[in-house]
C-alpha positions as CSV (number, residue, x, y, z in Angstrom):
1,M,8.8,36.9,-82.0
2,K,9.2,34.5,-84.9
3,K,6.1,32.7,-86.2
4,R,7.6,29.3,-85.3
5,E,8.3,30.5,-81.7
6,L,4.8,32.0,-81.5
7,R,3.2,28.7,-82.6
8,L,5.2,26.8,-79.9
9,V,4.1,29.3,-77.2
10,V,0.4,28.9,-78.3
11,A,0.7,25.1,-78.4
12,L,2.2,25.0,-74.9
13,A,-0.5,27.4,-73.5
14,T,-3.2,25.3,-75.1
15,T,-1.7,22.1,-73.6
16,L,-1.6,23.6,-70.1
17,I,-5.2,24.8,-70.4
18,I,-6.4,21.3,-71.4
19,F,-4.3,19.7,-68.7
20,Y,-5.8,21.8,-65.9
21,A,-9.3,21.6,-67.3
22,C,-9.1,17.8,-67.3
23,R,-7.7,17.8,-63.7
24,H,-10.8,19.7,-62.5
25,E,-13.4,18.2,-64.8
26,I,-14.4,15.6,-62.1
27,P,-14.1,16.8,-58.5
28,E,-12.0,14.7,-56.3
29,Q,-14.1,12.8,-53.8
30,N,-13.2,12.9,-50.1
31,P,-11.6,9.5,-49.4
32,I,-13.1,7.5,-46.6
33,S,-10.5,6.8,-43.9
34,V,-10.6,3.1,-43.1
35,T,-8.5,2.0,-40.1
36,P,-8.2,-1.6,-38.8
37,P,-11.0,-2.7,-36.5
38,M,-10.7,-1.2,-33.1
39,T,-10.6,-4.1,-30.6
40,T,-12.3,-4.1,-27.2
41,N,-12.0,-7.0,-24.9
42,P,-14.4,-8.1,-23.6
43,C,-17.6,-7.0,-25.5
44,S,-19.6,-4.3,-23.8
45,P,-23.4,-4.8,-23.6
46,D,-23.8,-1.1,-24.3
47,S,-22.0,-1.2,-27.6
48,V,-22.7,-2.6,-31.1
49,Y,-19.6,-4.0,-32.9
50,F,-19.3,-3.9,-36.7
51,V,-17.2,-7.0,-37.1
52,N,-19.1,-9.1,-34.6
53,E,-22.7,-8.0,-35.3
54,V,-23.2,-5.6,-38.2
55,M,-21.1,-7.2,-41.0
56,P,-22.4,-10.8,-40.4
57,F,-26.0,-9.4,-40.5
58,I,-25.4,-7.5,-43.7
59,S,-23.6,-10.5,-45.3
60,S,-26.5,-12.8,-44.4
61,N,-29.2,-10.5,-45.7
62,C,-27.7,-8.3,-48.4
63,T,-24.7,-9.8,-50.1
64,M,-26.0,-13.1,-51.5
65,S,-25.6,-13.8,-55.2
66,G,-27.8,-11.5,-57.3
67,C,-27.8,-8.7,-54.7
68,H,-25.0,-6.6,-53.3
69,D,-22.0,-9.0,-53.5
70,Q,-18.9,-8.1,-55.6
71,A,-20.0,-10.1,-58.6
72,S,-23.6,-9.0,-58.8
73,H,-23.3,-5.3,-57.4
74,K,-27.0,-4.7,-57.9
75,D,-27.8,-1.1,-58.6
76,G,-24.0,-0.5,-58.4
77,V,-24.0,-1.2,-54.7
78,V,-21.5,-3.5,-53.1
79,L,-21.8,-4.2,-49.3
80,T,-19.0,-6.7,-48.7
81,T,-16.6,-4.4,-46.8
82,Y,-16.7,-1.7,-44.1
83,S,-15.5,1.0,-46.5
84,N,-18.3,0.3,-48.9
85,I,-21.0,0.0,-46.2
86,V,-20.2,3.3,-44.5
87,R,-20.8,5.1,-47.8
88,Y,-24.5,4.6,-47.0
89,V,-24.2,5.8,-43.4
90,K,-24.0,9.1,-41.7
91,P,-22.1,8.4,-38.5
92,G,-24.1,9.6,-35.5
93,N,-27.3,10.1,-37.6
94,A,-29.1,6.9,-38.2
95,A,-32.4,8.6,-39.3
96,D,-30.6,10.2,-42.2
97,S,-28.6,7.2,-43.2
98,K,-29.5,5.3,-46.4
99,L,-28.7,1.9,-44.9
100,Y,-31.1,2.4,-42.0
101,E,-33.7,3.9,-44.2
102,V,-33.9,1.0,-46.7
103,I,-34.2,-1.7,-44.0
104,N,-37.1,0.2,-42.5
105,R,-39.1,0.7,-45.7
106,T,-42.4,-1.2,-46.0
107,D,-42.7,-1.2,-49.8
108,N,-40.9,-3.2,-52.5
109,D,-37.8,-1.0,-52.2
110,R,-37.0,-2.2,-48.7
111,M,-33.9,-4.3,-48.1
112,P,-33.9,-7.2,-48.4
113,P,-36.7,-6.9,-51.0
114,P,-39.9,-9.1,-50.9
115,P,-40.5,-12.0,-50.9
116,Q,-37.5,-12.0,-48.5
117,P,-38.6,-11.6,-44.9
118,A,-38.2,-8.1,-43.4
119,I,-35.3,-7.5,-41.0
120,P,-36.3,-8.3,-37.4
121,L,-36.8,-5.3,-35.1
122,A,-33.9,-6.4,-32.9
123,Q,-31.5,-6.3,-35.8
124,K,-32.9,-2.9,-37.0
125,N,-32.2,-1.6,-33.5
126,K,-28.7,-2.8,-33.6
127,I,-28.0,-1.1,-36.9
128,Y,-29.6,2.1,-35.4
129,K,-27.4,1.9,-32.3
130,W,-24.2,1.2,-34.3
131,I,-24.7,4.2,-36.5
132,T,-25.7,6.4,-33.5
133,Q,-22.5,5.3,-31.8
134,G,-20.4,6.6,-34.7
135,A,-20.6,3.6,-37.2
136,K,-17.1,2.5,-36.0
137,N,-15.1,-0.3,-37.6
138,N,-14.9,-2.0,-34.2
139,Y,-14.5,-5.5,-32.9
140,C,-14.6,-7.2,-29.5
141,A,-13.2,-10.6,-28.5
142,G,-16.7,-11.7,-27.5
143,N,-18.4,-13.1,-24.4
144,C,-18.9,-16.5,-26.1
145,D,-18.9,-19.4,-23.7
146,T,-18.3,-22.9,-25.1
147,A,-19.9,-24.4,-22.0
148,L,-23.2,-23.2,-23.4
149,F,-24.0,-25.3,-26.5
150,T,-27.8,-25.8,-26.5
151,Y,-29.7,-25.1,-29.6
152,N,-31.9,-22.3,-28.2
153,G,-29.1,-20.9,-26.0
154,A,-26.3,-20.7,-28.6
155,V,-26.7,-22.4,-32.0
156,K,-30.0,-20.8,-33.0
157,N,-28.7,-17.3,-32.3
158,T,-25.7,-17.9,-34.6
159,M,-27.9,-19.2,-37.3
160,Q,-30.3,-16.3,-37.1
161,N,-27.6,-13.6,-37.1
162,K,-25.2,-15.0,-39.6
163,C,-26.9,-17.6,-41.8
164,V,-30.7,-17.3,-42.1
165,G,-30.5,-14.4,-44.5
166,C,-29.2,-16.7,-47.2
167,H,-30.9,-19.9,-46.0
168,N,-34.7,-19.3,-45.5
169,P,-37.8,-20.4,-47.4
170,S,-37.6,-17.4,-49.7
171,S,-33.9,-17.7,-50.4
172,L,-32.8,-21.4,-50.2
173,G,-29.1,-21.0,-50.8
174,G,-27.8,-24.5,-51.5
175,N,-31.4,-25.7,-51.0
176,V,-30.8,-25.3,-47.3
177,D,-33.2,-23.8,-44.8
178,L,-31.7,-22.7,-41.5
179,S,-34.6,-20.7,-40.2
180,T,-36.0,-23.6,-38.2
181,Y,-34.7,-26.3,-35.9
182,T,-35.8,-29.0,-38.3
183,G,-33.7,-27.4,-41.1
184,V,-30.6,-27.0,-38.9
185,R,-31.0,-30.5,-37.6
186,I,-30.9,-31.9,-41.2
187,V,-27.6,-30.3,-42.1
188,A,-26.2,-31.2,-38.7
189,A,-27.0,-34.8,-39.2
190,N,-25.5,-35.0,-42.8
191,G,-22.3,-33.2,-41.9
192,K,-22.9,-30.1,-44.0
193,L,-23.3,-27.7,-41.1
194,Y,-20.0,-28.5,-39.4
195,G,-18.1,-28.9,-42.7
196,S,-19.3,-25.6,-43.9
197,V,-18.7,-23.5,-40.8
198,T,-15.2,-25.0,-40.5
199,Q,-14.7,-24.4,-44.2
200,Q,-13.4,-27.8,-44.9
201,S,-12.5,-28.9,-48.4
202,G,-15.6,-30.3,-50.3
203,Y,-18.0,-28.0,-48.5
204,S,-19.4,-24.6,-49.3
205,A,-17.7,-22.2,-46.9
206,M,-20.2,-20.4,-44.6
207,P,-20.9,-17.6,-43.9
208,K,-20.5,-16.2,-47.5
209,N,-18.9,-12.8,-48.0
210,S,-18.0,-12.5,-44.3
211,S,-15.5,-13.6,-41.8
212,K,-15.4,-17.2,-40.5
213,L,-17.4,-17.9,-37.4
214,S,-15.4,-17.5,-34.2
215,D,-13.6,-20.6,-32.7
216,C,-16.1,-20.4,-29.8
217,E,-19.2,-20.4,-32.1
218,I,-17.8,-23.3,-34.1
219,R,-17.0,-25.2,-30.9
220,Q,-20.6,-24.6,-29.6
221,I,-22.0,-26.0,-32.9
222,Q,-19.6,-29.0,-32.7
223,K,-20.5,-29.8,-29.1
224,W,-24.2,-29.5,-29.9
225,I,-23.9,-31.9,-32.8
226,V,-21.9,-34.4,-30.8
227,A,-24.5,-34.2,-28.0
228,G,-27.2,-35.3,-30.4
229,A,-28.3,-32.0,-32.0
230,L,-31.3,-31.7,-29.7
231,N,-33.9,-29.0,-29.7
232,N,-32.9,-27.9,-26.3
């Protein structure tokens, strides 16, 4: 074999070695299969639904500015989508899931961190049940009833589950506190509450980093405001 041909063979062999070495330098991660939300109609009281209950809870408590939203990505963690959230979950095994672990911590590493209030037990239990049931990307049409529009029967529950994480005394997003009736009454009276949940122009869309409230929830808030925004 001529020297020139030998050099070409050696060069080609070297190129192939480098090519395959680069291909295997970083192991390919198993992709997470993300399917559209599975819909159940109506909601079952025995199930926890990601779109209805888990995502709003995480958005309210974890994805505010400076934490785990897309812009801040604190500690490299973004929790604005199902595919990102399930990276910290072991479906069927809540006790060994990072998400459930951090919301149950009692030190400064808990989520959300102090001085933010700890997650209520009822919400922790929902996360536990959702993971135990397989951490599905599921959704149900809801059992919301627009005939129910009292503060304690409807509006307060929506505020607690989808808004208070960003609007409480320790985290006054927009200088708004929605953790008490008084705070909710103030923004109901000045038009900010309805303008925000309907995402009208000129208002800060609420909830942040999550889907819009359902038509039924918005209608409940609207009817409550029109009826005088009472503490009923």
